[in-house]
C-alpha positions in Angstrom: 11.1 7.3 1.2 14.8 8.3 2.5 16.6 6.1 5.1 16.6 9.0 7.7 12.6 8.1 7.7 12.9 4.5 7.4 15.5 4.1 10.4 13.2 6.3 12.4 10.4 4.2 12.2 12.5 1.4 12.4 13.4 2.4 16.3 10.0 2.9 16.4 9.2 -0.1 15.4 11.8 -1.8 18.2 10.6 0.8 20.9 7.0 -1.0 20.6 8.7 -4.5 20.4 10.5 -3.6 23.6 8.0 -2.4 25.5 5.7 -5.6 24.3 8.9 -7.9 25.8 6.8 -6.6 29.7 3.7 -6.7 28.2 3.8 -10.3 27.2 5.0 -11.0 30.8 2.1 -9.7 31.8 -0.5 -11.3 28.9 1.1 -15.3 29.2 1.0 -14.6 33.3 -3.1 -14.6 32.6 -3.9 -18.3 31.5 -2.7 -20.6 28.2 -0.1 -18.9 26.6 -0.5 -20.6 22.9 -4.4 -19.4 23.2 -3.5 -16.1 24.5 -1.1 -15.8 22.0 -3.1 -16.5 18.7 -5.9 -14.0 20.1 -3.5 -11.2 20.2 -2.5 -11.9 16.3 -5.8 -12.2 15.5 -6.7 -9.4 16.7 -3.6 -8.0 15.0 -4.2 -8.9 11.9 -8.0 -7.2 11.9 -6.6 -4.5 13.1 -4.4 -4.3 10.0 -7.5 -5.0 7.9 -9.0 -2.2 9.8 -6.3 0.0 8.8 -6.5 -1.4 4.6 -10.1 -0.3 4.8 -9.5 3.3 6.5 -7.3 3.9 3.9 -9.3 2.7 0.8 -6.7 -0.1 0.0 -7.9 -2.9 -1.9 -8.1 -6.5 0.0 -7.4 -8.2 -2.5 -5.3 -7.7 -6.0 -4.8 -9.9 -9.2 -1.9 -12.0 -8.6 -1.9 -12.1 -5.4 1.5 -14.1 -3.9 -0.5 -16.8 -2.3 3.3 -19.2 -2.1 4.7 -16.0 -0.1 2.2 -14.8 2.2 1.7 -19.1 2.9 5.2 -19.1 3.3 5.6 -15.8 5.8 2.3 -16.8 7.7 3.8 -20.8 8.1 7.5 -19.6 9.3 6.5 -15.6 11.1 2.7 -16.8 12.5 2.4 -20.4 13.2 6.2 -21.3 13.7 7.5 -18.0 15.9 4.0 -18.1 18.0 3.9 -21.4 19.0 7.1 -22.3 19.5 8.2 -18.9 21.5 4.5 -19.5 23.4 5.7 -22.9 25.1 9.6 -22.0 25.0 9.0 -19.4 27.4 7.3 -21.1 29.7 10.9 -23.6 30.0 13.3 -21.2 29.4 14.5 -17.8 31.5 13.9 -14.3 30.3 18.1 -14.2 30.5 18.6 -17.1 27.6 15.1 -15.4 25.9 16.8 -12.6 25.7 20.5 -13.8 24.4 18.2 -15.7 21.9 16.7 -13.0 20.2 19.3 -10.7 20.0 21.7 -12.9 18.3 18.1 -13.1 16.0 19.5 -10.8 13.5 22.9 -12.4 12.5 21.1 -15.6 11.6 18.6 -13.2 9.4 21.3 -11.6 7.8 23.1 -15.3 7.3 19.4 -17.0 6.0 19.3 -13.4 3.7 22.5 -13.9 2.6 21.9 -17.6 2.1 19.0 -17.1 0.0 20.9 -14.4 -2.1 18.9 -11.5 -0.5 21.5 -9.1 0.3 24.9 -9.0 0.6 27.0 -9.4 3.5 29.5 -5.9 4.1 31.7 -5.5 6.4 30.1 -2.9 8.2 26.8 -4.9 8.2 28.9 -7.6 9.8 30.5 -5.5 12.7 27.3 -4.4 12.9 25.5 -8.1 13.9 28.5 -9.2 16.1 28.6 -5.6 18.0 24.7 -6.2 18.6 25.1 -9.7 19.6 28.3 -8.5 22.2 26.2 -6.0 23.6 23.2 -8.2 24.5 25.4 -10.4 25.6 26.6 -7.9 28.5 23.4 -6.3 28.5 21.2 -9.5 30.0 24.4 -11.9 31.2 25.2 -12.3 34.7 26.9 -15.5 35.1 28.3 -16.9 31.5 27.8 -20.7 32.7 24.0 -20.5 31.7 25.2 -20.5 27.8 26.3 -24.1 28.7 23.1 -25.5 30.0 20.7 -25.5 27.1 17.1 -27.6 28.1 14.3 -27.9 25.4 12.8 -24.1 26.1 15.5 -22.8 24.7 15.9 -24.9 21.5 12.2 -24.0 21.2 13.2 -20.8 21.7 16.0 -20.9 19.3 13.8 -22.2 17.0 11.5 -19.6 16.8 13.4 -17.0 15.8 15.4 -19.1 13.7 12.0 -20.5 11.0 10.6 -16.1 11.8 13.6 -15.7 9.3 12.1 -17.6 6.9 9.8 -15.4 6.4 11.7 -12.2 6.1 12.7 -13.9 2.9 9.2 -14.4 2.3 8.1 -11.1 3.0 10.3 -9.3 1.0 9.6 -11.6 -1.9 6.2 -11.1 -1.5 5.6 -7.0 -1.3 7.6 -7.4 -4.8 3.7 -7.9 -6.0 1.6 -6.4 -3.0 2.0 -3.8 -0.6 3.1 -4.4 3.1 0.3 -4.0 4.9 -1.8 -6.1 2.8 0.9 -9.0 3.4 0.7 -8.1 6.5 -2.7 -8.7 7.1 -3.6 -11.8 5.6 -0.2 -13.5 7.2 -1.3 -12.7 10.3 -5.4 -13.6 10.0 -4.4 -16.8 8.4 -1.6 -17.9 11.0 -3.8 -16.6 14.1 -7.1 -18.9 12.5 -4.9 -22.0 12.6 -2.8 -21.6 15.9 -6.9 -20.8 17.5 -8.0 -23.8 16.1 -5.0 -25.8 17.3 -5.7 -24.0 20.6 -8.9 -24.9 20.8 -8.3 -28.7 19.6 -5.4 -29.0 22.4 -7.2 -27.2 25.3 -10.3 -26.5 24.4 -11.3 -24.8 27.9 -8.1 -22.6 27.8 -10.6 -19.8 26.2 -12.5 -19.4 30.1 -9.4 -17.3 31.0 -10.9 -14.5 29.2 -14.0 -14.0 31.3 -11.9 -13.6 34.5 -9.5 -11.4 33.5 -9.6 -7.8 34.4 -9.4 -3.9 32.8 -5.3 -3.8 33.4 -5.5 -7.4 31.2 -7.5 -6.2 28.4 -5.4 -2.5 28.7 -1.8 -4.4 27.9 -3.7 -7.4 26.2 -5.2 -4.7 23.5 -1.9 -2.6 23.6 0.1 -5.6 22.9 -2.1 -7.1 19.9 -2.9 -3.4 18.1 0.7 -0.8 18.2 3.5 -3.7 19.1 1.8 -6.2 16.6 -0.2 -5.2 14.1 1.0 -1.6 13.6 4.9 -2.9 14.4 4.9 -5.8 11.6 3.5 -3.8 9.1 5.7 -0.5 9.4 8.5 -3.2 10.0 7.8 -5.7 6.9 7.1 -1.7 5.1 11.0 -0.9 5.8 11.9 -4.7 5.0 10.5 -3.7 1.1 12.6 -0.4 1.0 15.8 -1.2 2.9 15.8 -5.4 2.9 16.0 -8.1 5.1 19.5 -8.5 6.8 19.3 -4.1 6.6 16.0 -3.8 8.5 17.0 -6.8 11.4 20.3 -4.8 12.4 17.6 -2.4 14.2 16.2 -6.0 16.2 18.9 -6.0 19.0 17.8 -2.2 19.9 14.7 -4.7 21.0 16.8 -5.4 24.4 17.6 -1.8 24.9 13.8 -0.5 24.9 12.7 -4.2 26.7 15.6 -2.8 29.9 13.6 0.7 30.1 10.2 -1.1 30.0 10.7 -3.1 32.6 12.5 -0.3 34.6 9.8 2.0 33.8 6.8 -0.6 34.2 8.1 -3.6 36.7 10.4 -1.1 38.7 13.4 -3.0 37.9 16.9 -1.3 38.4 19.0 -1.4 35.3 23.2 -2.0 36.3 26.2 -0.4 34.7 26.5 -3.4 33.0 23.4 -3.3 31.2 24.2 0.5 30.1 27.2 -0.9 28.9 25.6 -3.4 26.6 22.9 -1.0 25.8 26.1 1.6 24.3 27.9 -1.4 22.6 24.3 -2.2 21.1 23.7 1.1 19.6 27.4 1.5 18.6 26.7 -1.9 16.3 23.5 -0.3 15.4 25.2 2.9 13.7 28.2 1.1 12.2 25.9 -1.7 10.4 23.8 0.7 8.6 26.5 3.2 8.1 27.4 1.7 4.9 31.2 2.4 5.3 32.3 0.6 2.3 30.4 2.9 0.3 31.6 6.2 2.0 35.7 4.9 1.1 34.9 3.8 -2.3 33.0 7.6 -3.1 35.8 8.8 -0.9 38.4 7.3 -2.9 36.9 7.9 -6.5 36.8 11.7 -5.2 40.9 11.7 -5.0 41.3 9.9 -7.8 39.5 11.7 -10.0 41.5 15.0 -8.2 44.3 13.1 -8.9 43.7 13.1 -12.7 42.4 16.4 -12.9 45.9 17.8 -11.0 47.7 15.0 -13.8 46.0 17.2 -16.7 46.2 20.6 -15.4 50.4 19.5 -15.0 49.7 18.0 -18.7 48.7 21.4 -19.6 51.1 23.6 -18.2 53.9 21.6 -19.4 52.5 21.3 -23.4 52.1 25.6 -22.2 55.6 26.1 -21.4 56.5 24.0 -24.4 55.1 26.6 -27.2 56.7 29.6 -24.9 59.6 27.9 -26.0 
């Protein structure tokens, strides 16, 4: 699969994830966040298994990488969604957006530590610009960065621990397909979350009986499109281009989230947010451009051209000497 196709898929996934920020705001306001999250993720897992059946792919293969499946499920589903569900309740949307905007850099650093990628100058510039763009787009008062509360720490932990799941996905998909990896991760993680939620708050599942059609429409979109299909496609991209390379695109979440709140929640976009959006897009373009490779190829061409010129000059001198 070409990089152009992978980048297109990543942009579409970021569109779904950006809109999912608005969808989640609607969902968690209708009951216990952990219960809603666990059921939503379980539905996403069933969706991926259904896709596997439709495509007539095997649901089990020999040498299943259970270690990486369980690690990915623990860090990427249980820890990420549990901490995020409780953290969102105790912090502001602005801080959540800032922390999520810094998550690509966290993912990249962990990928470098685990030797999953090499941090080039263009990638680093792309990550830094993405973080600056997020801060520019969502931050109105820099004093917000200085006052950290429990909710902020929980949200940070959710994205920090999720980064480890991407390493597990990268290694697990060397043995099985990204779809199969995603299906098991989401299903196993969500079942454990459902059991935990039923023990912590047994009556929380009653809230589903009192919801309306609008809630179910948003719930299904979030579960099937954003989480089921979104994570499957994102994990496919991780397999092809790597953990850090895919993470660069996560900053586009903020861009699409802003447009989502404008369209769905009728919030106005400010010049500050537009500026932040431009910086984020610039960061993504630089981070994926592989400038070092382009410069190296240019230098090699120049060197080859110079060598050919020197060879021609040498041949010319020899011919002149023969004539004399």
